[in-house]
C-alpha positions as CSV (number, residue, x, y, z in Angstrom):
1,X,-0.2,64.4,66.1
2,X,2.9,65.6,67.8
3,X,3.8,63.9,71.2
4,X,5.7,65.5,74.0
5,X,7.9,64.0,76.9
6,X,7.7,66.4,80.1
7,X,9.4,66.1,83.5
8,X,8.7,68.1,86.6
9,X,8.6,67.8,90.4
10,X,5.2,66.6,90.3
11,X,2.9,64.6,87.7
12,X,0.5,67.4,88.4
13,X,3.2,69.9,87.3
14,X,4.1,68.2,84.2
15,X,0.6,67.6,83.1
16,X,0.3,71.8,84.1
17,X,2.7,72.3,81.9
18,X,2.0,70.3,78.9
19,X,-1.4,72.0,78.8
20,X,0.1,75.1,78.6
21,X,2.6,73.9,75.6
22,X,0.0,72.4,74.0
23,X,-2.6,75.0,75.2
24,X,-5.5,71.9,75.8
25,X,-7.0,71.6,79.0
26,X,-6.4,68.2,80.8
27,X,-9.4,66.7,79.3
28,X,-8.1,67.1,75.8
29,X,-4.8,65.2,76.3
30,X,-3.7,61.5,76.2
31,X,-1.6,61.5,79.1
32,X,0.7,58.5,79.7
33,X,2.8,58.5,83.0
34,X,6.3,57.2,82.4
35,X,7.7,58.1,86.1
36,X,5.6,59.1,89.1
37,X,9.2,60.6,90.7
38,X,10.2,60.4,94.0
39,X,11.6,63.0,97.0
40,X,14.3,60.5,97.8
41,X,16.0,60.9,101.1
42,X,14.9,63.8,102.8
43,X,13.8,65.6,100.1
44,X,17.2,65.9,98.5
45,X,19.3,62.6,97.8
46,X,18.1,60.6,95.1
47,X,15.3,62.9,94.2
48,X,13.8,62.2,90.6
49,X,11.4,64.0,88.5
50,X,8.0,63.1,87.7
51,X,8.1,62.3,83.5
52,X,4.9,61.8,81.3
53,X,4.3,61.6,78.0
54,X,1.5,63.5,76.2
55,X,-0.6,64.2,72.8
56,X,-3.6,66.1,71.7
57,X,-6.6,63.4,71.6
58,X,-7.9,65.3,69.1
59,X,-7.4,68.6,67.2
60,X,-10.7,70.9,68.3
61,X,-11.0,73.0,65.2
62,X,-11.8,75.9,67.8
63,X,-8.7,76.0,69.6
64,X,-6.5,75.5,66.2
65,X,-8.6,78.6,64.7
66,X,-8.0,80.5,67.6
67,X,-4.6,79.7,67.8
68,X,-4.2,80.8,63.9
69,X,-5.9,84.2,64.6
70,X,-3.6,84.7,67.6
71,X,-0.6,83.9,65.7
72,X,-1.4,86.6,62.6
73,X,-2.4,89.2,64.9
74,X,1.4,88.7,66.6
75,X,2.9,89.0,63.1
76,X,1.0,91.9,62.1
77,X,1.8,93.5,65.3
78,X,5.1,94.5,63.8
79,X,3.7,96.4,60.8
80,X,2.9,100.1,61.2
81,X,-0.5,99.5,60.2
82,X,-3.6,99.3,62.9
83,X,-5.2,95.8,61.7
84,X,-8.2,93.7,63.3
85,X,-8.2,90.2,62.2
86,X,-11.4,88.1,62.3
87,X,-11.5,83.9,61.9
88,X,-14.2,81.8,60.5
89,X,-14.1,78.0,60.4
90,X,-15.7,76.8,56.8
91,X,-15.7,73.6,55.1
92,X,-12.8,72.6,56.6
93,X,-10.6,75.5,55.9
94,X,-9.8,78.5,58.7
95,X,-10.3,81.7,56.9
96,X,-8.4,84.6,58.7
97,X,-9.5,88.1,57.5
98,X,-7.6,91.4,57.9
99,X,-9.2,94.5,58.3
100,X,-6.9,97.5,57.8
101,X,-7.0,101.2,56.1
102,X,-7.2,99.8,52.7
103,X,-3.7,100.7,51.8
104,X,-3.0,97.5,50.0
105,X,0.2,97.1,51.8
106,X,-0.6,93.5,53.2
107,X,-1.5,92.0,49.7
108,X,1.7,93.2,48.1
109,X,2.5,92.2,44.2
110,X,0.6,89.6,43.0
111,X,-0.5,88.9,46.7
112,X,2.7,87.6,47.2
113,X,2.7,89.4,51.3
114,X,-0.7,88.1,51.6
115,X,0.4,84.8,50.6
116,X,3.6,85.2,52.5
117,X,1.5,85.8,55.6
118,X,-0.5,82.6,55.1
119,X,2.5,80.5,54.2
120,X,3.7,81.3,58.0
121,X,0.6,81.2,59.9
122,X,0.0,77.5,58.6
123,X,3.7,76.5,59.0
124,X,3.3,77.6,62.6
125,X,-0.3,75.8,63.4
126,X,1.0,72.9,61.8
127,X,4.2,72.6,63.9
128,X,2.4,73.3,66.9
129,X,-0.5,71.2,66.2
130,X,1.7,68.1,63.9
131,X,-1.9,68.5,61.5
132,X,-1.9,69.5,58.2
133,X,-4.4,72.7,58.9
134,X,-5.8,74.8,56.0
135,X,-5.4,78.2,56.6
136,X,-6.6,81.2,54.0
137,X,-5.6,84.5,54.8
138,X,-7.3,87.6,53.1
139,X,-8.0,91.3,53.5
140,X,-10.3,93.7,51.3
141,X,-12.1,90.7,49.3
142,X,-8.7,90.3,47.7
143,X,-9.1,86.2,47.3
144,X,-12.4,87.0,45.9
145,X,-11.3,89.7,43.4
146,X,-8.3,87.8,42.4
147,X,-10.3,84.9,41.3
148,X,-12.9,86.3,39.2
149,X,-9.5,88.3,37.6
150,X,-7.7,84.6,36.8
151,X,-11.4,83.2,35.9
152,X,-11.2,86.0,33.4
153,X,-8.0,85.2,32.3
154,X,-8.5,82.0,31.8
155,X,-11.2,82.5,29.3
156,X,-9.6,84.8,27.4
157,X,-6.7,82.7,26.8
158,X,-8.9,79.5,26.1
159,X,-10.6,81.6,23.4
160,X,-7.5,82.3,21.5
161,X,-6.1,79.1,22.0
162,X,-9.3,77.5,20.3
163,X,-9.0,80.1,17.4
164,X,-5.1,79.9,16.9
165,X,-5.4,75.9,17.9
166,X,-1.6,76.4,19.6
167,X,-1.1,76.2,23.2
168,X,-0.5,79.5,25.2
169,X,1.2,79.8,28.6
170,X,0.1,82.1,31.8
171,X,2.8,84.0,33.6
172,X,4.4,82.5,36.6
173,X,1.8,81.5,39.3
174,X,1.4,79.8,42.8
175,X,-0.1,77.0,43.3
176,X,-3.2,78.4,44.5
177,X,-3.5,80.7,41.5
178,X,-2.9,77.5,39.1
179,X,-5.6,75.9,40.8
180,X,-8.4,78.3,39.6
181,X,-7.0,78.2,36.1
182,X,-7.1,74.1,36.0
183,X,-10.5,74.6,37.6
184,X,-11.8,77.4,35.1
185,X,-11.5,75.3,32.3
186,X,-12.0,72.0,33.5
187,X,-15.3,71.5,32.0
188,X,-14.1,73.2,28.4
189,X,-13.5,69.5,26.2
190,X,-11.7,71.7,23.6
191,X,-8.8,72.6,26.2
192,X,-6.8,70.7,28.4
193,X,-4.1,72.1,30.9
194,X,-1.1,71.1,32.6
195,X,1.4,73.0,34.8
196,X,5.4,73.2,33.7
197,X,8.2,75.0,35.3
198,X,9.9,74.4,38.6
199,X,9.0,76.4,41.7
200,X,8.4,80.1,41.4
201,X,8.7,80.0,37.7
202,X,5.9,77.0,37.6
203,X,3.4,78.5,34.9
204,X,0.0,76.4,33.6
205,X,-0.1,75.6,29.8
206,X,-3.2,75.5,28.1
207,X,-3.2,73.4,24.8
208,X,-6.2,72.5,22.3
209,X,-7.7,69.0,22.2
210,X,-7.6,67.4,18.7
211,X,-10.6,66.8,17.2
212,X,-12.1,63.4,17.7
213,X,-9.8,63.0,20.8
214,X,-11.7,63.5,24.4
215,X,-9.5,65.0,27.0
216,X,-9.4,62.9,30.3
217,X,-9.8,66.0,32.6
218,X,-8.8,65.3,36.2
219,X,-7.9,67.6,39.3
220,X,-5.8,65.6,41.5
221,X,-4.5,67.0,44.8
222,X,-3.4,70.8,45.4
223,X,-1.9,71.2,42.0
224,X,-4.6,70.5,39.7
225,X,-2.5,69.4,37.1
226,X,-4.4,68.1,34.1
227,X,-2.8,65.4,31.5
């Protein structure tokens, strides 16, 4: 959790500023008074500001969700489209759904625009809170449709690998799409999957498993690489 040191004319003013910066009420803050300050002689000579050290006691899920919604709404003001942002906390994730005119502009090619919005909102919230908050941005039910499409692709490639007994490689995919491929084939003991490549060129390779050799499949972390 991030910690701030704040100086103001009084402890009360410093606490008020801390609440404004962290967007939390005083009862949600850990406050350490480093200096109460002094008014000096006649309120001028030798005057010292009060100084406090403050951090959030606990990241409130509700506050994080509202802040994420606020950030995305501000970003979308620069897009020439009427939009409304809905937010929901579910299974440890913050879901932000953009309601728009259905033009697909906010999705972009293969979801790149949507992914960029998600990345930007996540980074801002993480920087402000000091916490690794999981944020998923969606519109027009794109995430669900994309998952169904990638799952179907994974099954098609899997069948080809089984018939040819040769590995096949997907096109370049982001981490979220690669995860879907890995999970789609996780339970199939006749193939194994592995991510290869660097950066934006990273892909999933589907390998046939030799007869008599069991496939040890794990899905560690976000990358879901299976050796």
